[in-house]
Structure formats: C-alpha cells, structure tokens
C-alpha positions as CSV (number, residue, x, y, z in Angstrom):
1,M,-113.5,57.4,59.1
2,S,-114.6,57.8,55.4
3,D,-117.6,55.9,54.1
4,D,-114.7,54.2,51.9
5,T,-113.7,52.4,55.0
6,H,-116.7,50.2,56.0
7,S,-117.8,49.2,52.4
8,G,-114.9,46.4,51.7
9,R,-115.3,44.2,49.3
10,S,-115.5,40.3,49.7
11,T,-113.6,37.9,47.1
12,P,-113.3,34.6,46.2
13,E,-110.2,34.2,48.4
14,A,-111.3,35.7,51.3
15,E,-115.1,33.8,50.9
16,G,-113.1,30.6,50.8
17,R,-110.9,31.5,54.1
18,A,-114.6,31.7,55.8
19,D,-114.8,27.7,55.5
20,S,-111.5,26.8,56.3
21,V,-108.7,29.0,58.0
22,A,-105.5,28.0,57.6
23,P,-103.0,28.5,60.9
24,A,-100.6,31.6,60.9
25,P,-97.8,30.9,58.9
26,P,-94.3,30.7,61.3
27,S,-93.0,34.2,59.4
28,T,-95.9,35.6,60.7
29,T,-96.0,34.4,64.3
30,R,-92.4,35.4,64.7
31,R,-93.3,39.0,62.9
32,L,-95.9,39.3,65.6
33,L,-93.8,38.1,68.5
34,L,-90.8,40.7,67.6
35,L,-93.5,43.8,67.0
36,A,-95.0,42.7,70.5
37,V,-92.6,44.4,72.2
38,P,-92.3,47.7,70.4
39,A,-96.2,47.9,70.2
40,L,-96.3,47.6,74.0
41,L,-94.1,50.5,74.1
42,V,-96.3,52.7,71.5
43,G,-99.1,51.9,73.9
44,I,-97.1,53.2,77.2
45,G,-95.8,56.1,75.8
46,S,-98.8,57.0,74.3
47,A,-100.7,56.6,77.4
48,L,-97.5,58.9,78.9
49,S,-97.6,61.4,76.6
50,L,-101.3,62.2,77.3
51,V,-100.4,62.4,81.0
52,L,-97.9,64.9,80.4
53,L,-100.3,67.1,78.3
54,D,-102.9,66.3,81.1
55,V,-100.8,67.3,84.0
56,I,-99.3,70.4,82.1
57,A,-103.3,71.7,81.0
58,D,-104.1,71.4,84.8
59,G,-101.9,73.2,85.9
60,L,-102.6,76.2,83.9
61,D,-106.2,75.1,84.6
62,S,-105.4,75.6,87.9
63,L,-103.6,79.4,87.6
64,L,-106.5,80.4,85.9
65,W,-109.1,79.3,87.7
66,D,-108.2,78.7,91.0
67,V,-104.9,80.7,92.2
68,I,-105.9,84.0,89.6
69,P,-109.5,84.1,91.1
70,D,-108.2,83.7,95.0
71,A,-105.5,86.5,95.0
72,G,-107.9,88.7,92.6
73,G,-111.1,87.9,95.2
74,F,-113.6,87.1,92.5
75,D,-115.2,84.3,91.9
76,S,-113.7,81.8,89.3
77,Y,-116.6,81.5,87.0
78,T,-117.9,85.2,87.1
79,D,-119.1,86.2,83.6
80,W,-116.1,88.9,82.9
81,W,-113.4,86.5,83.7
82,V,-114.7,83.8,82.1
83,I,-115.5,86.1,78.7
84,A,-111.7,87.4,79.3
85,V,-110.0,83.9,79.4
86,L,-111.4,82.6,76.5
87,T,-110.9,85.5,74.1
88,L,-107.2,85.6,75.2
89,A,-107.6,81.6,74.5
90,G,-108.5,82.6,71.0
91,L,-105.7,85.6,70.7
92,A,-103.2,82.7,72.0
93,T,-104.2,80.3,69.6
94,G,-104.2,82.3,67.1
95,L,-100.4,83.8,67.5
96,I,-99.2,80.1,68.2
97,I,-100.7,79.2,64.7
98,R,-99.6,82.4,62.8
99,F,-96.0,82.5,64.6
100,V,-94.8,79.4,66.0
101,P,-93.1,77.2,63.4
102,G,-95.3,74.4,61.8
103,H,-98.8,76.6,63.2
104,A,-99.8,74.2,65.6
105,G,-99.9,71.5,62.7
106,P,-103.5,70.9,60.3
107,D,-106.6,72.6,60.4
108,P,-108.3,69.5,63.2
109,A,-111.3,70.0,61.1
110,T,-109.3,68.4,58.4
111,E,-108.1,65.6,59.8
112,S,-109.3,62.3,60.6
113,F,-108.3,59.8,63.5
114,F,-105.4,58.2,61.5
115,P,-103.4,61.3,60.7
116,H,-100.0,61.7,58.5
117,P,-97.0,61.7,60.3
118,E,-96.1,65.7,61.5
119,R,-92.5,67.4,61.1
120,L,-90.7,67.3,64.4
121,S,-90.8,70.5,64.6
122,T,-94.5,71.3,64.4
123,L,-95.0,69.6,68.1
124,P,-94.4,72.3,70.2
125,G,-96.5,74.5,69.0
126,L,-99.3,72.1,68.8
127,A,-98.6,71.0,72.1
128,L,-99.1,74.8,73.3
129,A,-102.1,75.0,71.2
130,A,-103.9,71.8,73.0
131,V,-102.9,72.8,76.4
132,I,-104.3,76.5,76.2
133,T,-107.4,74.8,75.0
134,L,-107.5,72.1,77.6
135,A,-106.8,74.6,80.6
136,T,-109.2,77.5,79.3
137,G,-112.2,75.7,78.6
138,V,-112.6,75.5,75.2
139,S,-115.1,72.4,74.6
140,L,-113.0,70.0,72.7
141,G,-111.2,67.2,74.2
142,P,-107.3,66.1,74.0
143,E,-107.4,63.3,71.2
144,G,-106.5,65.0,68.2
145,P,-103.5,66.9,69.1
146,I,-102.0,63.8,71.3
147,I,-102.6,61.6,68.1
148,T,-101.0,63.8,66.2
149,I,-98.2,64.2,68.7
150,N,-98.0,60.7,69.8
151,V,-97.8,59.5,65.8
152,A,-94.9,61.6,64.7
153,L,-92.9,60.7,67.8
154,A,-93.4,57.3,67.0
155,A,-93.1,57.8,63.5
156,W,-89.7,58.7,63.6
157,V,-88.5,56.8,66.3
158,F,-89.7,53.9,64.4
159,S,-87.6,55.6,61.1
160,K,-84.5,55.3,63.4
161,L,-84.8,51.9,65.1
162,L,-87.6,50.1,62.7
163,P,-87.4,51.4,59.6
164,A,-89.1,48.2,57.7
165,V,-91.9,49.0,60.0
166,P,-94.7,50.3,57.7
167,V,-95.4,53.6,58.5
168,P,-99.6,52.7,58.7
169,V,-98.7,49.8,61.0
170,V,-97.4,52.4,63.1
171,V,-100.1,55.1,63.1
172,L,-102.6,52.1,64.0
173,M,-100.9,50.9,67.0
174,V,-100.4,55.0,67.9
175,V,-103.9,55.8,67.2
176,T,-105.3,52.8,69.3
177,G,-102.5,53.0,72.0
178,T,-103.7,56.4,72.7
179,F,-107.5,55.7,72.6
180,G,-106.9,52.6,74.9
181,A,-105.5,55.7,77.3
182,L,-108.0,57.6,76.6
183,F,-111.0,55.7,77.2
184,G,-109.0,53.7,80.0
185,S,-109.8,50.3,78.4
186,P,-108.6,48.4,75.4
187,V,-111.7,47.3,74.0
188,G,-113.0,50.6,72.7
189,A,-109.8,50.5,70.2
190,A,-109.6,47.1,69.5
191,L,-113.3,47.7,68.0
192,L,-112.1,50.7,66.0
193,A,-109.1,48.3,64.8
194,T,-111.8,45.9,63.7
195,T,-113.4,48.2,61.4
196,V,-110.3,49.5,60.0
197,A,-108.2,45.6,59.8
198,A,-111.7,43.7,58.8
199,T,-111.6,46.3,55.1
200,T,-108.3,46.1,54.5
201,A,-107.2,43.3,51.8
202,S,-104.8,40.7,53.5
203,K,-103.8,36.8,54.2
204,E,-103.4,37.4,57.7
205,L,-106.2,36.5,59.9
206,L,-108.1,39.1,61.9
207,W,-106.5,38.6,65.1
208,D,-103.0,38.5,63.5
209,R,-103.9,41.7,62.1
210,L,-105.9,42.9,65.5
211,F,-102.5,41.7,67.4
212,L,-100.4,45.0,67.6
213,P,-103.0,47.4,68.2
214,L,-104.6,45.3,71.1
215,A,-100.9,45.2,72.7
216,S,-100.4,49.0,72.5
217,A,-104.0,49.4,73.5
218,A,-104.4,47.4,76.7
219,S,-100.5,48.7,77.6
220,G,-101.4,52.3,77.1
221,S,-105.4,51.1,78.9
222,L,-103.0,49.9,82.4
223,V,-100.9,53.0,82.1
224,M,-103.8,55.4,82.4
225,M,-105.4,52.6,85.0
226,L,-102.1,52.9,87.6
227,I,-101.9,56.7,87.0
228,S,-105.3,58.3,87.0
229,G,-107.8,55.7,87.5
230,H,-110.6,57.9,85.2
231,S,-113.4,56.4,82.8
232,L,-115.7,57.6,81.0
233,S,-118.4,55.8,83.1
234,I,-120.9,58.3,85.2
235,T,-123.2,57.4,88.1
236,L,-126.7,56.3,87.4
237,P,-129.4,54.7,89.2
238,A,-129.9,51.0,88.9
239,Y,-131.2,49.7,85.2
240,E,-134.6,47.5,85.9
241,P,-135.2,46.5,82.2
242,D,-138.7,46.5,80.7
243,V,-137.3,44.8,77.4
244,L,-139.2,46.2,74.6
245,L,-140.5,49.6,76.2
246,D,-137.3,50.2,76.5
247,L,-135.9,49.7,73.0
248,G,-138.4,51.6,72.1
249,I,-137.4,54.5,74.2
250,A,-134.0,53.5,73.1
251,L,-134.7,54.5,69.8
252,A,-136.6,57.1,69.9
253,V,-133.4,58.9,72.1
254,C,-130.8,57.8,69.6
255,A,-133.2,59.6,66.8
256,V,-132.7,62.8,69.0
257,G,-129.0,62.2,69.4
258,I,-129.0,61.6,65.4
259,A,-131.3,65.0,64.6
260,V,-128.7,66.9,67.1
261,G,-125.7,65.2,64.8
262,V,-127.1,66.2,61.9
263,V,-127.9,69.4,62.9
264,A,-124.2,69.8,64.1
265,L,-123.2,68.3,60.8
266,W,-125.3,70.3,58.7
267,A,-123.9,73.8,60.7
268,F,-120.0,72.9,60.4
269,P,-118.7,73.4,57.2
270,H,-120.9,77.1,57.3
271,L,-118.9,78.1,60.2
272,H,-116.0,76.8,58.9
273,R,-116.2,78.5,55.7
274,I,-117.0,82.1,58.2
275,F,-113.9,81.5,60.3
276,H,-111.2,80.9,57.5
277,R,-112.5,83.6,55.0
278,W,-109.0,85.3,56.5
279,R,-105.7,83.6,55.8
280,N,-104.6,85.4,59.5
281,P,-105.7,83.2,62.0
282,I,-105.5,85.5,64.7
283,L,-108.7,87.8,64.5
284,P,-110.8,84.7,63.6
285,L,-109.8,82.6,66.9
286,T,-110.0,85.7,69.0
287,V,-113.4,86.4,67.9
288,A,-114.0,82.4,68.4
289,G,-112.7,83.0,71.8
290,L,-114.8,85.8,72.5
291,L,-118.1,83.7,71.5
292,L,-117.0,80.4,73.6
293,G,-116.7,83.2,76.6
294,V,-119.9,84.5,76.2
295,L,-121.3,80.8,75.8
296,G,-119.2,79.9,78.9
297,A,-120.7,82.8,80.9
298,I,-124.3,81.9,80.3
299,G,-123.8,78.4,80.6
300,G,-121.3,78.0,83.2
301,E,-118.4,75.8,83.9
302,I,-120.4,72.7,83.4
303,T,-120.6,73.8,79.3
304,M,-116.9,74.4,79.7
305,F,-114.0,72.0,79.3
306,K,-113.7,68.7,77.1
307,G,-116.8,67.3,79.6
308,L,-115.7,64.4,81.3
309,Q,-116.2,65.6,84.7
310,Q,-118.4,68.0,83.6
311,M,-120.6,64.8,82.6
312,Q,-119.7,63.0,85.9
313,Q,-121.4,66.6,88.0
314,L,-124.4,66.7,85.0
315,A,-125.8,63.3,86.3
316,G,-125.5,64.2,89.7
317,D,-127.4,67.1,89.2
318,V,-130.0,65.9,87.0
319,D,-132.9,65.9,89.0
320,D,-132.4,69.2,90.4
321,L,-131.9,70.6,87.0
322,S,-135.4,71.6,84.8
323,S,-135.9,70.6,80.9
324,W,-135.2,74.2,79.9
325,Q,-131.9,74.6,81.6
326,L,-131.0,70.7,80.2
327,A,-132.5,72.0,76.8
328,A,-129.9,75.4,77.0
329,I,-127.0,73.1,78.4
330,V,-127.0,70.8,75.3
331,A,-127.7,73.9,73.0
332,I,-124.5,75.8,74.5
333,K,-122.5,73.0,74.0
334,T,-123.3,71.8,70.9
335,A,-122.8,75.3,69.6
336,A,-119.8,75.5,71.5
337,L,-118.2,72.4,70.3
338,L,-118.9,73.6,66.3
339,I,-117.4,77.2,67.2
340,A,-114.5,75.8,68.6
341,G,-114.0,73.0,66.1
342,A,-114.4,75.2,63.5
343,A,-112.4,78.5,64.4
344,G,-109.3,76.2,64.7
345,F,-108.6,75.6,68.7
346,R,-106.9,72.0,68.5
347,G,-108.6,70.0,70.3
348,G,-110.8,67.1,70.1
349,R,-114.6,66.4,69.2
350,V,-115.2,63.0,71.0
351,F,-115.3,64.4,74.4
352,P,-117.4,67.1,74.2
353,T,-119.6,65.0,72.0
354,V,-120.2,62.2,74.5
355,F,-121.1,65.0,77.1
356,I,-123.9,66.3,74.5
357,G,-124.8,62.7,74.3
358,A,-125.8,62.6,77.9
359,A,-127.1,65.6,78.6
360,I,-129.7,64.7,75.8
361,G,-130.6,61.8,77.3
362,M,-130.9,63.6,80.6
363,L,-133.1,66.1,78.9
364,V,-135.4,63.0,77.7
365,Y,-135.3,61.9,81.1
366,A,-136.5,65.2,82.9
367,I,-139.1,65.9,79.8
368,F,-140.2,62.2,80.3
369,P,-139.8,61.3,84.4
370,G,-140.6,57.6,83.9
371,V,-137.6,56.7,81.3
372,P,-135.1,54.7,82.8
373,L,-132.2,57.1,82.7
374,P,-129.8,54.7,81.6
375,I,-131.3,53.7,78.6
376,A,-131.7,57.5,77.9
377,V,-128.4,58.3,78.3
378,A,-126.5,55.5,76.8
379,A,-128.9,55.9,73.7
380,G,-128.1,59.7,73.8
381,V,-124.6,59.0,73.6
382,L,-125.1,56.5,70.5
383,G,-127.1,58.1,68.3
384,I,-125.0,61.2,68.3
385,C,-121.6,59.7,68.2
386,L,-122.9,57.5,65.4
387,V,-122.9,61.2,63.1
388,V,-120.3,62.3,64.9
389,V,-117.6,59.9,65.2
390,R,-118.8,57.6,62.2
391,D,-117.7,54.2,63.7
392,G,-120.8,52.0,64.9
393,W,-118.5,49.9,67.1
394,L,-116.7,52.8,69.1
395,S,-119.9,54.3,69.6
396,L,-121.7,51.2,70.8
397,F,-118.6,51.1,73.2
398,I,-118.4,54.5,74.2
399,A,-122.1,54.2,74.9
400,A,-122.0,51.4,76.9
401,V,-119.3,52.7,79.1
402,V,-120.8,55.3,79.9
403,A,-124.2,54.0,81.0
404,G,-121.7,51.4,82.8
405,D,-124.3,48.5,82.9
406,P,-123.7,45.7,80.4
407,T,-127.8,44.7,80.6
408,I,-128.2,47.5,78.4
409,L,-125.9,46.5,75.8
410,P,-128.4,44.2,73.9
411,I,-130.9,46.7,73.3
412,L,-128.2,49.2,72.1
413,C,-126.7,46.6,69.4
414,M,-130.2,46.6,68.5
415,V,-130.5,50.3,68.2
416,V,-127.1,50.7,66.1
417,L,-128.2,48.8,62.9
418,P,-130.9,51.3,62.0
419,G,-129.0,54.3,63.5
420,W,-126.1,53.1,61.2
421,L,-128.6,52.7,58.0
422,V,-129.4,56.6,59.0
423,V,-125.6,57.8,59.5
424,A,-123.6,55.9,56.7
425,R,-124.6,57.9,53.4
426,L,-123.9,61.2,55.4
427,R,-120.4,63.2,55.0
428,E,-118.4,63.0,57.9
429,M,-117.7,65.5,60.5
430,R,-114.4,66.5,58.7
431,I,-113.6,68.8,56.2
432,T,-112.3,67.6,52.8
433,V,-109.1,69.7,51.7
434,P,-108.1,69.0,48.3
435,T,-104.6,68.8,48.6
436,A,-102.0,65.7,49.3
437,S,-101.0,67.3,52.5
438,T,-104.5,66.9,53.9
439,A,-106.5,65.0,52.2
440,T,-106.3,61.5,54.2
441,A,-107.0,58.0,52.8
442,P,-108.0,55.4,55.4
443,V,-104.5,54.6,56.8
444,V,-104.2,50.9,55.8
445,A,-104.5,51.5,52.1
446,A,-101.4,53.7,52.2
447,P,-98.6,52.0,51.1
448,D,-95.4,50.8,52.6
449,V,-93.1,52.6,54.6
450,P,-91.7,55.6,52.3
451,A,-88.6,57.2,52.7
452,A,-88.0,59.0,55.9
453,D,-86.5,62.9,56.3
454,P,-83.7,62.6,58.2
455,S,-84.0,66.0,59.0
456,D,-87.2,65.6,61.4
457,G,-88.5,62.1,61.1
458,R,-91.3,63.5,58.9
459,P,-91.8,60.4,56.0
460,A,-90.9,62.1,52.6
C-alpha cells in the first residue's frame, strides 16, 4: 500500500464526530444487511478458490517431488533434480507469459494488495503460472495470484447480479476474504481493512465501513479452518517475560529484520530491471529458474516453496542448526524471494517474507542463546514485514500469530512504533509503472463502479 494510504487528513467534520457519533441512519443499516450475504459468499468463494489452487499445486508437487523421484530411484532433493525442476519452471512460466492469452496477468512486481479487476481470459494462464510457482519450489506464496483471480471473478459476478455495488467495495471484500482464508483468521484482514477505511473521507462510522470486509474475512477464515486447519503459528518454547530486557532485545532484532528488508528493497528494482531488459519473458524466466534451482540445491528443501511448512520445520530443528547454517538460510531465501519476485514468477511475497523474519529471529537466538526464542522470532517477522508488507497493523498481527503467545503482544506494540517511523517514508517493494493499467491508486479512493464490459467482466 502506498504512503498516501497512511496519510489521511483530519477534517473539522471528522473531528466533530470524535466528540459525538450519531447512530447509523436506517438506510445504512439496511444496505449493510442487504450486502451481508454477498459479503459472506465472497469470503467463502475466496477461500474455496484458494483451496482449489492449493489442491492442484499439491498434486503437481507430489508428482514432481514424490512420484517421479520414487519411480526413477533417486532422492527427491538431489541437486540435479532441484536445478532441473526449477529451470523448467522458469521456462514454463516464460512460455505461459509469452503465449497464453492474458500473459498470466500483470507483472506481480507492479501490483499492490488491491489489484484492478483483470479480464476473465487472463485467469487460466495466471492460475497455471501460480500452480507452477507453488508446486516447483519457487520462493513465493499464493496471495498475489489468488487475490487477482478472486477480484476478477467477483467483479464479473457483481457486474452481472449487483451492478450498483461499487468496484472498490467488491475489491475490498475480496482482498479481506482472501487474507482471512490465507491467515486462517479474520483479525489480520480486519486490521488491514481498518487502515484502508480510516483513510477514506466518509460520513460512515468506522464499523459500518468494516462490516462487509469483516464478514467476508470471517467466512473465508472459517472455511479454511474447516477444510485445512493451517496456521501461521509455529511451535516455540514457552515465553517467560522479563519485560524491560525483552523490549530491548525485540527492538534490536526488529532493527535487524528492517535492515534485511531494506537491503532487499534496494536490490529489488535493480534485479527487476535486469530481468526485464528483454520483452520476451522466456529467456529471463528460464535463467531465473536455473538460479533458483542452484539456490535450492545449496539450501535444500527448507529454502524452497512458499515457506509455511518450512518455517514449522525450521522451528523444530533450530537447536540442531549452527548460526552459519541459519545465516545461509536467511541469505538464500532472501535471494530466492528477490529473484522469483523480480523475474516475474506468479506468486506473492508475504509468506516467504514471514519465513525470512522467523529465520532472522532464530539466527539471533543461535548467536545469543539467552535470547527468548519467541521474542526473537516475533521481532524478526515484525521488522521485515514492516518493510515488505508496509502495513503496521498487518505486520503486528502476523508477528503475534507466528509467535503464538499473546503475552508478547504488548512488547510488539511498543516495538512497532519506532519500526514504523523508520520504514514509513521508504518506497514500497513494488515497481511503479506509469500507465493507467498498472498504476494502482488506493482502491478506496476509486470512483463509483464504471460501466462493465459484457464480453469479459472487466470494468471498462
């Protein structure tokens, strides 16, 4: 999200409402009730599409990393196979972007969390490219492609059935519903919506504006809890507070996470420029796949894929890993994320970023064994997420969920304040393209729903 999203100006009217807030008018209550069911359905649909994408990717994952190696009699993660799979992943993604209708959507390096609705003809190529990313070990997550897919589908459905609903409202419901499904909890999505809603000039009460996004996020989260039960939380030792000392430790580890994020932020546009010197994506993506294969062969499975399961594994093995091994994991995963994101693999950066932050915390713990591991992990995640995600609420929520201990939250709330001051004026980890199709203003500032193109569901 851009800096403008976080710089709303107070108005005399808003200041007046701080003293006396009138109840929502009946028309607002009626509108929210009428849209509650569509919002719940958006969340359910967002979760189900994520499940479907994961199931397909898991099937290809099993074929590549279990069935074929077993049939061939070789180890799944032997160096030559890792390099071959990821190089072919780059080649396949390049061919999809070059030849499949819609070119697998816009360059993900240019996209925010709130994309404009794409043409429906773009979605098959984007979904195929995302499956390749998730199944082959590319260090990206599913959030970017699945949000784009869900936004396009929801915008098309609403344009046919409820054309009076503004596109920005549809997009906000889809994004929060998808994040609710991704995190297995509606709270993070609600906090993200709070940031967006609080910067929008409106006469509505804050919870009136949050009602529909929260309904979508909650239903998306419940579906994922019922189906998969996945969670960002990792198993860590019990935390025994020493508040002042732990606050200092958290500030220091958060600073390390921010520093790693700033280095990645600096490198990202340079790598993007290198990989996009050629208009034809096949060669650069093949080269990127080869580089990812080499990194995967060096770092092993722990440095591959989106990082959620690998983060759980890393937490279980932390006492058996040296500081040098953990430093190598941080470096390799960061390099893999930068190469995958800059080259144009279709995937999101949140999950790999969380893995890197957790690994940073474990690295600090390995160097200084007296540091409480939950504090180090949470602060590492918080620091790098502040740079990459660029949302204080969402970063705070992710860090608290990963640590899995509510007693850490007051410390994180103190640490996020100076952390935000450090990162607030940095540029986003997103490439800005000065064209109407890719320059994304905050979605909440968009005008009312435009006329829809009946041929493909994309607003004109």
